[in-house]
N, C-alpha and C positions, 0 to 999 in steps of 0.2 A: 504493500500500500504506500502511495506517495502522500506524505503529509503536506498539506497546502502551505502552511506557514506557522511557525511558532511565535505568533503574536497574540497576546491576550485580547480577545474580543471586547472584554469589559473595559479595556483602556483605549477604546476608539482605534483599534488596530495599529497601535504603536507599542514599542517596547516599554517596559517599566522605566528604564533609564531615560528614554525619550520623554515620557510623560513627566518625569521628575524635572527634566530640563525645561519643558514647556511651562510647568507650574511655576518653576523658579523665575522664568522670564515674565510671567504674568503677574506674579505676586511681589516680585522684587527680591533682591538678594538679602540674606540675613546679615550682610555686611553693612546694610543701611542703618543709620542711627536716627534718633528722633522718634516722634510718635505721630500717629494719624488720628486725631481726635474724632474725625468723621466716622472712622471705622471702629472706633472704640478700642484701639490697640493698647491703651493704658489701663483698660479694665482687666479684672482678674477672674480666673476660674479656679475651682478647687479640684485637684486631681488626687485620687486615692492611690497611694503608693505603698511600698513595702515598709516604709518608715512612718506611715500615717498620712493624714491629709496635708497636702501642700498647695498653697496658693501660687499660681503662676499667671503671667500676662496672657491675655487671650490671643495675642499675636506677638509672641517673642521674636525679637529681631537679631539677637546675638546669642547663639546657641553653642555650647561646648559639649562635646560627647567624649566619653571616657572608655569606650570599648567598641569592638568591631560591629556588634549587632546594632548599637545605637547609631553608628555612622551609616550603616546600610539603611536603617529606617529613615533617618533624616534625608539622605540623598534620594531615596525612593519616593519620599513625599514632597520632593522639590525644595527642600531646605538645605542650604549650604552652610554648615557650621563655620563659625569663625575660628574654632580650635578643636583639635581632636588628638587623642593619644595614638601611638602607633603600636602595632603588634610586634612581637620579637621576630621580625623578618627583615631580610636585606633590602626589600623594596620600599620600606617606609610604610605608607598606607597600602592595604592589600591590593594585589595586582589586578584583580578582576574589576575594580572600580575604574570607570572612565577617567583618563588623566585630566580632561577639562573640568570634570566635576570636583576633583580633589585639589586642583591647582589653587593656590592662595589660602588654603586652610592652614592655620598655624599649628605646628607640631608641639604639643604641650607635654611631651615625655612618653616614657614607656607606659603601657596599659596598667600595669600593677603599681607603678611608682610615678603617678602624674606629678608634674611640677605645679604646685599650688600657687606659687608666685606668678608663674607665666599665665595660669588660668585667670587669676585676679586681674592681671594686667590687660586682659582682653575685655574686661568689664561686661561679662555675660549677663543676660537676664534669664537664662535657663541652663541648667546642667543636667545631662541625661547619663545614667549609668545603672548599675545593679548592686544590690546589697552584698552579694557573694563576692563581688570585685572590690568594692570600696565602702562597705558598710562601716569600717573602722575610721573612715575619713569623713563621715557624714556631717559631723558637727562643724568641721573646718570648711567643708564645701558649702554648707548651708549659709555660712557667714559671707560667702562670696556671692552666691545667687541661689534662688529657689532650686532645689535639687530633687529631681524625680528619679527614684530608684525602683526597679522591679526586684522581685525576690531573688531570681536566679537568671541564668542565661541558657542558651542552647535549646533544650527540649520544649520549653513553653514560649518559643519565639513568636508565634502568632499572637498569643495573648499579650506578650510584651510589646509587640508592634502597635497594638491598639492603645496601650498606655502611652507610648511615645507619640502616637497620633493625637491623642487627647491633650497631652502637654503642649504639643506644637500647634494645636488648633486646626488640625488637618483630618478631621473625621471623615469628611466627604471623600477626600482623596484616598483615605485608607480603605474605604469600601470599594472604590474603583480598583484599587490594587488587589485586594483580596478576591474580588469577583473575577478579575483578569487571571489571577493565578489559578483559580478553580477551573476556568475555561481551558487554560493551558494544560492543566493536569488531565482533563477529560480528553483533550486532543491527543496527548501522548498515549494514554491508555488505549484509545481507539486505534491509533496508528500501530501499536504493538500487538494488535490482534484481539483486543477486547478484554474485559475483566477476567473471564475464565482462563484464558490463555496466559494472561499476565500473572495471575495468582499462582499458576503452576510453575512459574519460573522463579527459582530460589536464588537470592542475591546476598552476598556478604560484602561488607565494607571493612577493609583491613587498613590500619594505620601504623606505620613504622615511626616510632618516636625516639629521638635521641635521648639517652639517659633513662629509658623506661622499657618495660616489656612491650611486645607487639600487641596491639589492641584489635580484637575482633569486635566490631561495634554491635551493641545490642539494639533494643527497640525504643529506648528512651534517650534520644539525642537528636540533634538537628537533622542530620542526614537521614536518620531512620524515619522521621516524619514525612520526608519527601518520598522515600521509597514506599511508605505505607499509603500515602495519598494516591500514588500511581496504581497501587494495588499489588505490588510485587511481593512474592513469597519470601520468607526468610527461613534459613535452616534451623534445626533444633538447637544448635549450639548457642544461638543468640538469646535463647530463653535462660541460659545460665549466666548471662552477663550480670555483674555486680551492680545492684541498684538499677538494673536495666541499661546501664551505660555501656560497659564493655567487658568482655571476657579476655583476660590477658594471658598470653602464652609466650613461650620461648621459641626460638627457631626450630627446635626439635619437635614441636607440636603444631607447626604451621598447617599441617594437613587437616586439622580440625576446622580450618576456614574454608575448606572445599565446598563448592556449590555449583549450580549451573553457570553462574556468572560471579566473578570476583573483581571488585574495584579495590585499588589500593593507592594510598598516598603516603608521602614521607614528610615528617617534620624534623628539620635539622639535617645533619650530614648523613648521606646514605650509608656510609660505612659504620658510623657511630650509632646509627639507629637500627643496625642489623639488617637493613634492607638489601644491601649488596650480598651479604652472606646468605640470607634466607632465599632470595629469588634465584640464587645460583645453586641451591641445594637440590639433591635428588628428591626429597620430600615434596618440594614445591613443583618441580618439573613433572612429577608423577600425579599431581592433582588433575582430576577430570577437567576442570575449567581451563587449566593450562594446555592440556593435550587438545582440547577442542577449540583453542584460540579464543576463549571467552574471559580472558584476564585483561584488565585495562588500568593503566596508571593514570591517575587524575591529579589535578592541582590541589594541594592541601589547603592553600589560601582560599580557594573557591569552595571546595566541598566540605571543609571542616571548620575553617575559621570565619567565614563570611557571616553566616547566620542572619539571613534576612531575605526579603522578597526579590531584591535585585539579584542576589546570588542564586536563589532558588530558580528563578527564571532561566538563568544560564545553565544550571545543573539539569533541569528538565530537558533542555535542548541536547545536552551531552548524553543523557540517558537514552534518548531516542536514537541518536546517532550510533551509540555503542551497541544497543540491543537489537538493532536492525542490520548489523554487519553479518 
């Protein structure tokens, strides 16, 4: 089957990133200062957060985001932050984000150790992050600007996106994004042969991590939600994942990751993460997925670290491409 186009219908037949750019152009950059009394931008709204109710401007203009999910959310909704932390990658901001959308965003430090002085210097009117990342810095951050924290990151990314949208005053845009994603998912499932055929295809996601064991991802993480939305099956080993997140193995047990299709990514140096050793081993080469040519290396920044609708839109396209080979 030839798929017509991976463009969410709910977003007027343009990509999520294009919609973000159009919204940004229409509404004005968050680099703008001042207020618009006619639109009531100085008025506030109350947002329910992991740290309690927080009053924020109805139309925040200077937003700082402290994690990758919040950066994806803001850009997807057409808001260009004035500042953002960077993940521990060589590319600065994650490489799947369009260069023109991240250009000009001030880097305020590493994700886990944001530079509070740099953040304050940007004079933000809203800070977005999560309790699991920066709960210990909430008091300090709140003195700088209203700080909206979700409880966690990863698995509850869709619910977190709605919190981000509420804080940014972008609920209407958020609905368009979610509807467009649902349409895109339906298109992919149909293109792969329909629900029954897709459910019969078991997929595993393996991550090689420098300084840690190899992770066979379970069913309670970001990428798992996308696989589940498409309707793909998961092998039994995923049910043994600790807290639903991952089942960790050594290279000597990598064959437990075997499935109809195996996707894998690498965080850090391929040798130090055991990726080179593992994929060169007899156990790996004897897996059915390897023998059948159904093993695909994917970008860790996109598939694991991005955590948002813009990333998900791109992942859906890659899923379709890989699974129809």
